[in-house]
N, CA, C, O and the ligand as a Tripos MOL2 file, in Angstrom:
@<TRIPOS>MOLECULE
protein
  277   275    70     0     0
PROTEIN
NO_CHARGES

@<TRIPOS>ATOM
      1 N         -61.4810   -4.2220  -16.2340 N.3       1 MET1
      2 CA        -60.6440   -3.2580  -16.9520 C.3       1 MET1
      3 C         -59.1630   -3.4920  -16.6550 C.2       1 MET1
      4 O         -58.3220   -3.4410  -17.5520 O.2       1 MET1
      5 N         -58.8710   -3.7410  -15.4310 N.am      2 ASN2
      6 CA        -57.4750   -3.9700  -15.0880 C.3       2 ASN2
      7 C         -57.0170   -5.3410  -15.5850 C.2       2 ASN2
      8 O         -57.7560   -6.3220  -15.5040 O.2       2 ASN2
      9 N         -55.8090   -5.3920  -16.0910 N.am      3 PRO3
     10 CA        -55.2690   -6.6860  -16.5490 C.3       3 PRO3
     11 C         -55.0060   -7.6030  -15.3510 C.2       3 PRO3
     12 O         -54.7490   -7.1210  -14.2470 O.2       3 PRO3
     13 N         -55.0670   -8.8690  -15.5540 N.am      4 PRO4
     14 CA        -54.8100   -9.8200  -14.4560 C.3       4 PRO4
     15 C         -53.3790   -9.7240  -13.9510 C.2       4 PRO4
     16 O         -52.4390   -9.6220  -14.7390 O.2       4 PRO4
     17 N         -53.2210   -9.7570  -12.6490 N.am      5 THR5
     18 CA        -51.8910   -9.5890  -12.0450 C.3       5 THR5
     19 C         -51.3150  -10.9390  -11.5910 C.2       5 THR5
     20 O         -50.5010  -11.0080  -10.6700 O.2       5 THR5
     21 N         -51.7480  -11.9800  -12.2460 N.am      6 THR6
     22 CA        -51.2530  -13.2980  -11.8420 C.3       6 THR6
     23 C         -49.8190  -13.5220  -12.3030 C.2       6 THR6
     24 O         -49.0430  -14.2220  -11.6530 O.2       6 THR6
     25 N         -49.4810  -12.9090  -13.4450 N.am      7 ALA7
     26 CA        -48.1380  -13.0990  -13.9800 C.3       7 ALA7
     27 C         -47.2390  -11.9420  -13.5840 C.2       7 ALA7
     28 O         -47.4820  -10.7990  -13.9710 O.2       7 ALA7
     29 N         -46.2030  -12.2350  -12.8150 N.am      8 THR8
     30 CA        -45.2350  -11.2120  -12.4200 C.3       8 THR8
     31 C         -43.8750  -11.5830  -13.0010 C.2       8 THR8
     32 O         -43.1540  -12.4050  -12.4360 O.2       8 THR8
     33 N         -43.5330  -10.9780  -14.1250 N.am      9 PRO9
     34 CA        -42.3190  -11.3770  -14.8530 C.3       9 PRO9
     35 C         -41.0340  -11.0710  -14.1000 C.2       9 PRO9
     36 O         -40.0010  -11.6860  -14.3620 O.2       9 PRO9
     37 N         -41.0870  -10.1140  -13.1550 N.am     10 ARG10
     38 CA        -39.8520   -9.7360  -12.4640 C.3      10 ARG10
     39 C         -39.9300  -10.0450  -10.9750 C.2      10 ARG10
     40 O         -39.3570   -9.3260  -10.1560 O.2      10 ARG10
     41 N         -40.6250  -11.0930  -10.6340 N.am     11 ALA11
     42 CA        -40.7290  -11.4450   -9.2230 C.3      11 ALA11
     43 C         -39.4350  -12.0940   -8.7430 C.2      11 ALA11
     44 O         -39.0220  -13.1180   -9.2860 O.2      11 ALA11
     45 N         -38.7980  -11.5200   -7.7470 N.am     12 PRO12
     46 CA        -37.5600  -12.1030   -7.2280 C.3      12 PRO12
     47 C         -37.8330  -13.4020   -6.4900 C.2      12 PRO12
     48 O         -38.8150  -13.5180   -5.7570 O.2      12 PRO12
     49 N         -36.9640  -14.3690   -6.6860 N.am     13 ILE13
     50 CA        -37.1100  -15.6540   -6.0160 C.3      13 ILE13
     51 C         -36.2170  -15.6660   -4.7780 C.2      13 ILE13
     52 O         -34.9940  -15.5510   -4.8680 O.2      13 ILE13
     53 N         -36.8560  -15.8070   -3.6330 N.am     14 ASN14
     54 CA        -36.0870  -15.8470   -2.3930 C.3      14 ASN14
     55 C         -35.7870  -17.2880   -1.9940 C.2      14 ASN14
     56 O         -36.6700  -18.1440   -1.9630 O.2      14 ASN14
     57 N         -34.5330  -17.5220   -1.6970 N.am     15 VAL15
     58 CA        -34.1270  -18.8440   -1.2410 C.3      15 VAL15
     59 C         -33.3780  -18.7060    0.0790 C.2      15 VAL15
     60 O         -33.0060  -17.6040    0.4810 O.2      15 VAL15
     61 N         -33.1650  -19.8140    0.7330 N.am     16 THR16
     62 CA        -32.4150  -19.8060    1.9820 C.3      16 THR16
     63 C         -30.9600  -20.1670    1.7150 C.2      16 THR16
     64 O         -30.6620  -21.1860    1.0930 O.2      16 THR16
     65 N         -30.0790  -19.3320    2.1870 N.am     17 CYS17
     66 CA        -28.6530  -19.5940    2.0060 C.3      17 CYS17
     67 C         -28.2890  -20.9010    2.7080 C.2      17 CYS17
     68 O         -28.5200  -21.0320    3.9100 O.2      17 CYS17
     69 N         -27.7270  -21.8680    1.9860 N.am     18 PRO18
     70 CA        -27.3960  -23.1620    2.5830 C.3      18 PRO18
     71 C         -26.2620  -23.0800    3.5950 C.2      18 PRO18
     72 O         -26.0030  -24.0370    4.3260 O.2      18 PRO18
     73 N         -25.5940  -21.9480    3.6360 N.am     19 SER19
     74 CA        -24.4650  -21.8220    4.5410 C.3      19 SER19
     75 C         -24.8660  -21.1920    5.8690 C.2      19 SER19
     76 O         -24.5520  -21.7300    6.9310 O.2      19 SER19
     77 N         -25.5550  -20.0620    5.8160 N.am     20 CYS20
     78 CA        -25.8880  -19.3410    7.0430 C.3      20 CYS20
     79 C         -27.3750  -19.3220    7.3200 C.2      20 CYS20
     80 O         -27.7950  -18.9550    8.4180 O.2      20 CYS20
     81 N         -28.1820  -19.7130    6.3420 N.am     21 GLY21
     82 CA        -29.6180  -19.7930    6.5720 C.3      21 GLY21
     83 C         -30.3500  -18.4870    6.3540 C.2      21 GLY21
     84 O         -31.5570  -18.4070    6.5820 O.2      21 GLY21
     85 N         -29.6390  -17.4660    5.9160 N.am     22 GLU22
     86 CA        -30.2800  -16.1860    5.6430 C.3      22 GLU22
     87 C         -31.0520  -16.2490    4.3320 C.2      22 GLU22
     88 O         -30.7030  -16.9940    3.4160 O.2      22 GLU22
     89 N         -32.1000  -15.4530    4.2690 N.am     23 ARG23
     90 CA        -32.8710  -15.3830    3.0420 C.3      23 ARG23
     91 C         -32.1360  -14.5110    2.0420 C.2      23 ARG23
     92 O         -31.6960  -13.4110    2.3760 O.2      23 ARG23
     93 N         -32.0020  -14.9990    0.8180 N.am     24 THR24
     94 CA        -31.3010  -14.2520   -0.2070 C.3      24 THR24
     95 C         -32.0240  -14.3940   -1.5370 C.2      24 THR24
     96 O         -32.9050  -15.2400   -1.6910 O.2      24 THR24
     97 N         -31.6480  -13.5680   -2.4850 N.am     25 VAL25
     98 CA        -32.3140  -13.5680   -3.7760 C.3      25 VAL25
     99 C         -31.6080  -14.5160   -4.7300 C.2      25 VAL25
    100 O         -30.3960  -14.4350   -4.9320 O.2      25 VAL25
    101 N         -32.3840  -15.4080   -5.3050 N.am     26 PHE26
    102 CA        -31.8360  -16.3190   -6.3000 C.3      26 PHE26
    103 C         -32.1510  -15.7530   -7.6700 C.2      26 PHE26
    104 O         -33.2400  -15.9640   -8.2060 O.2      26 PHE26
    105 N         -31.1840  -15.0280   -8.2390 N.am     27 GLY27
    106 CA        -31.4200  -14.4040   -9.5300 C.3      27 GLY27
    107 C         -30.1430  -13.8150  -10.0710 C.2      27 GLY27
    108 O         -29.0840  -13.9260   -9.4530 O.2      27 GLY27
    109 N         -30.2410  -13.1860  -11.2250 N.am     28 PRO28
    110 CA        -29.0630  -12.6260  -11.8920 C.3      28 PRO28
    111 C         -28.3560  -11.5750  -11.0440 C.2      28 PRO28
    112 O         -27.1700  -11.3080  -11.2340 O.2      28 PRO28
    113 N         -29.0950  -10.9800  -10.1080 N.am     29 THR29
    114 CA        -28.4960   -9.9410   -9.2780 C.3      29 THR29
    115 C         -27.6130  -10.5270   -8.1880 C.2      29 THR29
    116 O         -26.8570   -9.8090   -7.5350 O.2      29 THR29
    117 N         -27.7130  -11.8240   -7.9980 N.am     30 ASN30
    118 CA        -26.9180  -12.4700   -6.9610 C.3      30 ASN30
    119 C         -25.9530  -13.4770   -7.5880 C.2      30 ASN30
    120 O         -26.3430  -14.6080   -7.8760 O.2      30 ASN30
    121 N         -24.7150  -13.0810   -7.7990 N.am     31 PRO31
    122 CA        -23.7410  -13.9660   -8.4500 C.3      31 PRO31
    123 C         -23.3210  -15.1230   -7.5540 C.2      31 PRO31
    124 O         -22.6730  -16.0620   -8.0170 O.2      31 PRO31
    125 N         -23.6810  -15.0650   -6.2890 N.am     32 TYR32
    126 CA        -23.2570  -16.1080   -5.3430 C.3      32 TYR32
    127 C         -24.3710  -17.1000   -5.0500 C.2      32 TYR32
    128 O         -24.2490  -17.9430   -4.1620 O.2      32 TYR32
    129 N         -25.4770  -16.9890   -5.8190 N.am     33 ARG33
    130 CA        -26.6060  -17.8790   -5.5860 C.3      33 ARG33
    131 C         -26.1870  -19.3520   -5.6680 C.2      33 ARG33
    132 O         -25.3130  -19.6770   -6.4710 O.2      33 ARG33
    133 N         -26.7570  -20.2310   -4.8950 N.am     34 PRO34
    134 CA        -27.8560  -19.9380   -3.9630 C.3      34 PRO34
    135 C         -27.4000  -19.3680   -2.6320 C.2      34 PRO34
    136 O         -28.1890  -19.2690   -1.6920 O.2      34 PRO34
    137 N         -26.1300  -18.9920   -2.5500 N.am     35 PHE35
    138 CA        -25.6370  -18.4110   -1.3090 C.3      35 PHE35
    139 C         -25.9520  -16.9280   -1.2680 C.2      35 PHE35
    140 O         -26.3580  -16.3510   -2.2760 O.2      35 PHE35
    141 N         -25.7650  -16.2990   -0.0980 N.am     36 CYS36
    142 CA        -26.1090  -14.8950    0.0520 C.3      36 CYS36
    143 C         -24.9010  -14.0170   -0.2050 C.2      36 CYS36
    144 O         -25.0490  -12.8320   -0.5050 O.2      36 CYS36
    145 N         -23.7090  -14.5790   -0.0900 N.am     37 SER37
    146 CA        -22.5190  -13.7630   -0.2780 C.3      37 SER37
    147 C         -21.3360  -14.6530   -0.6430 C.2      37 SER37
    148 O         -21.4150  -15.8790   -0.5740 O.2      37 SER37
    149 N         -20.2520  -14.0170   -1.0270 N.am     38 ALA38
    150 CA        -19.0550  -14.7660   -1.4110 C.3      38 ALA38
    151 C         -18.4870  -15.5180   -0.2190 C.2      38 ALA38
    152 O         -17.8980  -16.5890   -0.3630 O.2      38 ALA38
    153 N         -18.6760  -14.9350    0.9670 N.am     39 ARG39
    154 CA        -18.1510  -15.5780    2.1630 C.3      39 ARG39
    155 C         -18.8470  -16.9150    2.4160 C.2      39 ARG39
    156 O         -18.2090  -17.9210    2.7280 O.2      39 ARG39
    157 N         -20.1640  -16.8980    2.2730 N.am     40 CYS40
    158 CA        -20.9220  -18.1340    2.4750 C.3      40 CYS40
    159 C         -20.5930  -19.1350    1.3750 C.2      40 CYS40
    160 O         -20.5040  -20.3350    1.6310 O.2      40 CYS40
    161 N         -20.4170  -18.6530    0.1780 N.am     41 GLN41
    162 CA        -20.1020  -19.5410   -0.9330 C.3      41 GLN41
    163 C         -18.7490  -20.2030   -0.7170 C.2      41 GLN41
    164 O         -18.5850  -21.4020   -0.9440 O.2      41 GLN41
    165 N         -17.8010  -19.4200   -0.2830 N.am     42 GLY42
    166 CA        -16.4750  -19.9530   -0.0440 C.3      42 GLY42
    167 C         -16.4510  -20.8870    1.1430 C.2      42 GLY42
    168 O         -15.7180  -21.8760    1.1540 O.2      42 GLY42
    169 N         -17.2600  -20.5680    2.1500 N.am     43 HIS43
    170 CA        -17.3110  -21.4070    3.3460 C.3      43 HIS43
    171 C         -17.8240  -22.7930    2.9970 C.2      43 HIS43
    172 O         -17.2740  -23.7990    3.4450 O.2      43 HIS43
    173 N         -18.8790  -22.8420    2.1950 N.am     44 ASP44
    174 CA        -19.4600  -24.1280    1.8370 C.3      44 ASP44
    175 C         -18.5140  -24.9230    0.9550 C.2      44 ASP44
    176 O         -18.3900  -26.1400    1.0880 O.2      44 ASP44
    177 N         -17.8510  -24.2140    0.0540 N.am     45 PHE45
    178 CA        -16.8990  -24.8830   -0.8310 C.3      45 PHE45
    179 C         -15.7250  -25.4290   -0.0250 C.2      45 PHE45
    180 O         -15.1880  -26.4930   -0.3320 O.2      45 PHE45
    181 N         -15.3380  -24.6920    1.0030 N.am     46 GLY46
    182 CA        -14.2520  -25.1520    1.8500 C.3      46 GLY46
    183 C         -14.6070  -26.4460    2.5540 C.2      46 GLY46
    184 O         -13.7620  -27.3260    2.7200 O.2      46 GLY46
    185 N         -15.8590  -26.5590    2.9670 N.am     47 ALA47
    186 CA        -16.3100  -27.7820    3.6200 C.3      47 ALA47
    187 C         -16.2420  -28.9550    2.6570 C.2      47 ALA47
    188 O         -15.8710  -30.0660    3.0340 O.2      47 ALA47
    189 N         -16.5980  -28.6960    1.4360 N.am     48 TRP48
    190 CA        -16.5130  -29.7390    0.4060 C.3      48 TRP48
    191 C         -15.0600  -30.1310    0.1810 C.2      48 TRP48
    192 O         -14.7350  -31.3110    0.0490 O.2      48 TRP48
    193 N         -14.2000  -29.1350    0.1390 N.am     49 ALA49
    194 CA        -12.8010  -29.3900   -0.1670 C.3      49 ALA49
    195 C         -12.1380  -30.1810    0.9540 C.2      49 ALA49
    196 O         -11.2520  -30.9980    0.7030 O.2      49 ALA49
    197 N         -12.5540  -29.9450    2.1530 N.am     50 SER50
    198 CA        -11.9570  -30.6430    3.2890 C.3      50 SER50
    199 C         -12.5990  -32.0080    3.5140 C.2      50 SER50
    200 O         -12.2930  -32.6990    4.4850 O.2      50 SER50
    201 N         -13.4870  -32.3810    2.6100 N.am     51 GLU51
    202 CA        -14.0980  -33.7020    2.6340 C.3      51 GLU51
    203 C         -14.9370  -33.9430    3.8770 C.2      51 GLU51
    204 O         -15.1680  -35.0910    4.2570 O.2      51 GLU51
    205 N         -15.3940  -32.8770    4.5130 N.am     52 ASN52
    206 CA        -16.2690  -33.0580    5.6600 C.3      52 ASN52
    207 C         -17.5910  -33.6610    5.2240 C.2      52 ASN52
    208 O         -18.1290  -34.5550    5.8770 O.2      52 ASN52
    209 N         -18.1010  -33.1670    4.1250 N.am     53 TYR53
    210 CA        -19.3750  -33.6740    3.6240 C.3      53 TYR53
    211 C         -19.2030  -35.1030    3.1220 C.2      53 TYR53
    212 O         -20.1000  -35.9350    3.2550 O.2      53 TYR53
    213 N         -18.0690  -35.3650    2.5590 N.am     54 ARG54
    214 CA        -17.8130  -36.6750    1.9820 C.3      54 ARG54
    215 C         -17.7960  -37.7500    3.0730 C.2      54 ARG54
    216 O         -18.3340  -38.8440    2.9010 O.2      54 ARG54
    217 N         -17.1790  -37.4150    4.1690 N.am     55 VAL55
    218 CA        -17.1300  -38.3450    5.2940 C.3      55 VAL55
    219 C         -18.5270  -38.5280    5.8820 C.2      55 VAL55
    220 O         -18.9340  -39.6420    6.2110 O.2      55 VAL55
    221 N         -19.2510  -37.4200    6.0100 N.am     56 ALA56
    222 CA        -20.5960  -37.4790    6.5810 C.3      56 ALA56
    223 C         -21.5110  -38.3040    5.6910 C.2      56 ALA56
    224 O         -22.3470  -39.0640    6.1800 O.2      56 ALA56
    225 N         -21.3500  -38.1500    4.3860 N.am     57 ALA57
    226 CA        -22.2020  -38.8760    3.4540 C.3      57 ALA57
    227 C         -21.8100  -40.3420    3.3820 C.2      57 ALA57
    228 O         -22.5550  -41.1720    2.8610 O.2      57 ALA57
    229 N         -20.6450  -40.6480    3.9050 N.am     58 ASN58
    230 CA        -20.1530  -42.0210    3.8400 C.3      58 ASN58
    231 C         -20.7320  -42.8840    4.9540 C.2      58 ASN58
    232 O         -20.5740  -44.1050    4.9440 O.2      58 ASN58
    233 N         -21.3950  -42.2560    5.9040 N.am     59 GLY59
    234 CA        -22.0040  -43.0460    6.9600 C.3      59 GLY59
    235 C         -21.9210  -42.3620    8.3190 C.2      59 GLY59
    236 O         -22.3040  -42.9440    9.3340 O.2      59 GLY59
    237 N         -21.4270  -41.1410    8.3410 N.am     60 GLY60
    238 CA        -21.3860  -40.3850    9.5910 C.3      60 GLY60
    239 C         -20.2040  -40.7670   10.4650 C.2      60 GLY60
    240 O         -20.2520  -40.5900   11.6820 O.2      60 GLY60
    241 N         -19.1480  -41.2870    9.8620 N.am     61 ALA61
    242 CA        -17.9740  -41.6380   10.6480 C.3      61 ALA61
    243 C         -17.2220  -40.3710   11.0700 C.2      61 ALA61
    244 O         -17.2180  -39.3730   10.3500 O.2      61 ALA61
    245 N         -16.6080  -40.4230   12.2010 N.am     62 GLU62
    246 CA        -15.8790  -39.2570   12.6760 C.3      62 GLU62
    247 C         -14.5260  -39.1640   11.9670 C.2      62 GLU62
    248 O         -13.7590  -40.1260   11.9150 O.2      62 GLU62
    249 N         -14.2590  -37.9760   11.4230 N.am     63 PRO63
    250 CA        -12.9910  -37.7990   10.6820 C.3      63 PRO63
    251 C         -11.8060  -37.6600   11.6140 C.2      63 PRO63
    252 O         -11.1160  -36.6410   11.5760 O.2      63 PRO63
    253 N         -11.5540  -38.6380   12.4400 N.am     64 SER64
    254 CA        -10.4650  -38.5550   13.3990 C.3      64 SER64
    255 C          -9.2820  -39.4330   12.9720 C.2      64 SER64
    256 O          -8.1640  -39.2730   13.4610 O.2      64 SER64
    257 N          -9.5480  -40.3460   12.0650 N.am     65 GLU65
    258 CA         -8.4700  -41.2410   11.6540 C.3      65 GLU65
    259 C          -7.6570  -40.6480   10.5070 C.2      65 GLU65
    260 O          -6.4420  -40.8240   10.4230 O.2      65 GLU65
    261 N          -8.3600  -39.9460    9.6350 N.am     66 GLU66
    262 CA         -7.6700  -39.3850    8.4780 C.3      66 GLU66
    263 C          -7.4100  -37.9070    8.6970 C.2      66 GLU66
    264 O          -8.2670  -37.0700    8.4110 O.2      66 GLU66
    265 N          -6.2490  -37.5900    9.1930 N.am     67 THR67
    266 CA         -5.8680  -36.1970    9.3880 C.3      67 THR67
    267 C          -4.5560  -35.9420    8.6610 C.2      67 THR67
    268 O          -3.4740  -36.1190    9.2210 O.2      67 THR67
    269 N          -4.6690  -35.5220    7.4060 N.am     68 PRO68
    270 CA         -3.4530  -35.2690    6.6150 C.3      68 PRO68
    271 C          -2.6580  -34.1060    7.1730 C.2      68 PRO68
    272 O          -3.1570  -32.9820    7.2090 O.2      68 PRO68
    273 N          -1.4590  -34.3460    7.6000 N.am     69 GLU69
    274 CA         -0.6320  -33.2640    8.1050 C.3      69 GLU69
    275 C           0.6570  -33.1660    7.3120 C.2      69 GLU69
    276 O           1.4910  -32.3050    7.5930 O.2      69 GLU69
    277 ZN        -25.1890  -16.9030    3.7160 Zn       70 ZN70
@<TRIPOS>BOND
     1     1     2 1
     2     2     3 1
     3     3     4 2
     4     3     5 am
     5     5     6 1
     6     6     7 1
     7     7     8 2
     8     7     9 am
     9     9    10 1
    10    10    11 1
    11    11    12 2
    12    11    13 am
    13    13    14 1
    14    14    15 1
    15    15    16 2
    16    15    17 am
    17    17    18 1
    18    18    19 1
    19    19    20 2
    20    19    21 am
    21    21    22 1
    22    22    23 1
    23    23    24 2
    24    23    25 am
    25    25    26 1
    26    26    27 1
    27    27    28 2
    28    27    29 am
    29    29    30 1
    30    30    31 1
    31    31    32 2
    32    31    33 am
    33    33    34 1
    34    34    35 1
    35    35    36 2
    36    35    37 am
    37    37    38 1
    38    38    39 1
    39    39    40 2
    40    39    41 am
    41    41    42 1
    42    42    43 1
    43    43    44 2
    44    43    45 am
    45    45    46 1
    46    46    47 1
    47    47    48 2
    48    47    49 am
    49    49    50 1
    50    50    51 1
    51    51    52 2
    52    51    53 am
    53    53    54 1
    54    54    55 1
    55    55    56 2
    56    55    57 am
    57    57    58 1
    58    58    59 1
    59    59    60 2
    60    59    61 am
    61    61    62 1
    62    62    63 1
    63    63    64 2
    64    63    65 am
    65    65    66 1
    66    66    67 1
    67    67    68 2
    68    67    69 am
    69    69    70 1
    70    70    71 1
    71    71    72 2
    72    71    73 am
    73    73    74 1
    74    74    75 1
    75    75    76 2
    76    75    77 am
    77    77    78 1
    78    78    79 1
    79    79    80 2
    80    79    81 am
    81    81    82 1
    82    82    83 1
    83    83    84 2
    84    83    85 am
    85    85    86 1
    86    86    87 1
    87    87    88 2
    88    87    89 am
    89    89    90 1
    90    90    91 1
    91    91    92 2
    92    91    93 am
    93    93    94 1
    94    94    95 1
    95    95    96 2
    96    95    97 am
    97    97    98 1
    98    98    99 1
    99    99   100 2
   100    99   101 am
   101   101   102 1
   102   102   103 1
   103   103   104 2
   104   103   105 am
   105   105   106 1
   106   106   107 1
   107   107   108 2
   108   107   109 am
   109   109   110 1
   110   110   111 1
   111   111   112 2
   112   111   113 am
   113   113   114 1
   114   114   115 1
   115   115   116 2
   116   115   117 am
   117   117   118 1
   118   118   119 1
   119   119   120 2
   120   119   121 am
   121   121   122 1
   122   122   123 1
   123   123   124 2
   124   123   125 am
   125   125   126 1
   126   126   127 1
   127   127   128 2
   128   127   129 am
   129   129   130 1
   130   130   131 1
   131   131   132 2
   132   131   133 am
   133   133   134 1
   134   134   135 1
   135   135   136 2
   136   135   137 am
   137   137   138 1
   138   138   139 1
   139   139   140 2
   140   139   141 am
   141   141   142 1
   142   142   143 1
   143   143   144 2
   144   143   145 am
   145   145   146 1
   146   146   147 1
   147   147   148 2
   148   147   149 am
   149   149   150 1
   150   150   151 1
   151   151   152 2
   152   151   153 am
   153   153   154 1
   154   154   155 1
   155   155   156 2
   156   155   157 am
   157   157   158 1
   158   158   159 1
   159   159   160 2
   160   159   161 am
   161   161   162 1
   162   162   163 1
   163   163   164 2
   164   163   165 am
   165   165   166 1
   166   166   167 1
   167   167   168 2
   168   167   169 am
   169   169   170 1
   170   170   171 1
   171   171   172 2
   172   171   173 am
   173   173   174 1
   174   174   175 1
   175   175   176 2
   176   175   177 am
   177   177   178 1
   178   178   179 1
   179   179   180 2
   180   179   181 am
   181   181   182 1
   182   182   183 1
   183   183   184 2
   184   183   185 am
   185   185   186 1
   186   186   187 1
   187   187   188 2
   188   187   189 am
   189   189   190 1
   190   190   191 1
   191   191   192 2
   192   191   193 am
   193   193   194 1
   194   194   195 1
   195   195   196 2
   196   195   197 am
   197   197   198 1
   198   198   199 1
   199   199   200 2
   200   199   201 am
   201   201   202 1
   202   202   203 1
   203   203   204 2
   204   203   205 am
   205   205   206 1
   206   206   207 1
   207   207   208 2
   208   207   209 am
   209   209   210 1
   210   210   211 1
   211   211   212 2
   212   211   213 am
   213   213   214 1
   214   214   215 1
   215   215   216 2
   216   215   217 am
   217   217   218 1
   218   218   219 1
   219   219   220 2
   220   219   221 am
   221   221   222 1
   222   222   223 1
   223   223   224 2
   224   223   225 am
   225   225   226 1
   226   226   227 1
   227   227   228 2
   228   227   229 am
   229   229   230 1
   230   230   231 1
   231   231   232 2
   232   231   233 am
   233   233   234 1
   234   234   235 1
   235   235   236 2
   236   235   237 am
   237   237   238 1
   238   238   239 1
   239   239   240 2
   240   239   241 am
   241   241   242 1
   242   242   243 1
   243   243   244 2
   244   243   245 am
   245   245   246 1
   246   246   247 1
   247   247   248 2
   248   247   249 am
   249   249   250 1
   250   250   251 1
   251   251   252 2
   252   251   253 am
   253   253   254 1
   254   254   255 1
   255   255   256 2
   256   255   257 am
   257   257   258 1
   258   258   259 1
   259   259   260 2
   260   259   261 am
   261   261   262 1
   262   262   263 1
   263   263   264 2
   264   263   265 am
   265   265   266 1
   266   266   267 1
   267   267   268 2
   268   267   269 am
   269   269   270 1
   270   270   271 1
   271   271   272 2
   272   271   273 am
   273   273   274 1
   274   274   275 1
   275   275   276 2
@<TRIPOS>SUBSTRUCTURE
     1 MET1         2 RESIDUE 1 A MET
     2 ASN2         6 RESIDUE 1 A ASN
     3 PRO3        10 RESIDUE 1 A PRO
     4 PRO4        14 RESIDUE 1 A PRO
     5 THR5        18 RESIDUE 1 A THR
     6 THR6        22 RESIDUE 1 A THR
     7 ALA7        26 RESIDUE 1 A ALA
     8 THR8        30 RESIDUE 1 A THR
     9 PRO9        34 RESIDUE 1 A PRO
    10 ARG10       38 RESIDUE 1 A ARG
    11 ALA11       42 RESIDUE 1 A ALA
    12 PRO12       46 RESIDUE 1 A PRO
    13 ILE13       50 RESIDUE 1 A ILE
    14 ASN14       54 RESIDUE 1 A ASN
    15 VAL15       58 RESIDUE 1 A VAL
    16 THR16       62 RESIDUE 1 A THR
    17 CYS17       66 RESIDUE 1 A CYS
    18 PRO18       70 RESIDUE 1 A PRO
    19 SER19       74 RESIDUE 1 A SER
    20 CYS20       78 RESIDUE 1 A CYS
    21 GLY21       82 RESIDUE 1 A GLY
    22 GLU22       86 RESIDUE 1 A GLU
    23 ARG23       90 RESIDUE 1 A ARG
    24 THR24       94 RESIDUE 1 A THR
    25 VAL25       98 RESIDUE 1 A VAL
    26 PHE26      102 RESIDUE 1 A PHE
    27 GLY27      106 RESIDUE 1 A GLY
    28 PRO28      110 RESIDUE 1 A PRO
    29 THR29      114 RESIDUE 1 A THR
    30 ASN30      118 RESIDUE 1 A ASN
    31 PRO31      122 RESIDUE 1 A PRO
    32 TYR32      126 RESIDUE 1 A TYR
    33 ARG33      130 RESIDUE 1 A ARG
    34 PRO34      134 RESIDUE 1 A PRO
    35 PHE35      138 RESIDUE 1 A PHE
    36 CYS36      142 RESIDUE 1 A CYS
    37 SER37      146 RESIDUE 1 A SER
    38 ALA38      150 RESIDUE 1 A ALA
    39 ARG39      154 RESIDUE 1 A ARG
    40 CYS40      158 RESIDUE 1 A CYS
    41 GLN41      162 RESIDUE 1 A GLN
    42 GLY42      166 RESIDUE 1 A GLY
    43 HIS43      170 RESIDUE 1 A HIS
    44 ASP44      174 RESIDUE 1 A ASP
    45 PHE45      178 RESIDUE 1 A PHE
    46 GLY46      182 RESIDUE 1 A GLY
    47 ALA47      186 RESIDUE 1 A ALA
    48 TRP48      190 RESIDUE 1 A TRP
    49 ALA49      194 RESIDUE 1 A ALA
    50 SER50      198 RESIDUE 1 A SER
    51 GLU51      202 RESIDUE 1 A GLU
    52 ASN52      206 RESIDUE 1 A ASN
    53 TYR53      210 RESIDUE 1 A TYR
    54 ARG54      214 RESIDUE 1 A ARG
    55 VAL55      218 RESIDUE 1 A VAL
    56 ALA56      222 RESIDUE 1 A ALA
    57 ALA57      226 RESIDUE 1 A ALA
    58 ASN58      230 RESIDUE 1 A ASN
    59 GLY59      234 RESIDUE 1 A GLY
    60 GLY60      238 RESIDUE 1 A GLY
    61 ALA61      242 RESIDUE 1 A ALA
    62 GLU62      246 RESIDUE 1 A GLU
    63 PRO63      250 RESIDUE 1 A PRO
    64 SER64      254 RESIDUE 1 A SER
    65 GLU65      258 RESIDUE 1 A GLU
    66 GLU66      262 RESIDUE 1 A GLU
    67 THR67      266 RESIDUE 1 A THR
    68 PRO68      270 RESIDUE 1 A PRO
    69 GLU69      274 RESIDUE 1 A GLU
    70 ZN70       277 GROUP 0 **** ****
């Protein structure tokens, strides 16, 4: 008699924030997805902007030679 409950149209998708590792909701209710907050989103973007990831992806060299001042 009861309809099958296999399909849940409004099931929230939980993901791990790539910045702080906290569990957060990946959906329309979270404008900062896949991050948990604007702070985490900005933090990760800052790392990209400072080319930390770029250097790491280049072979793991230490960013000690290129210090723009
Ligand atoms: Zn976070």
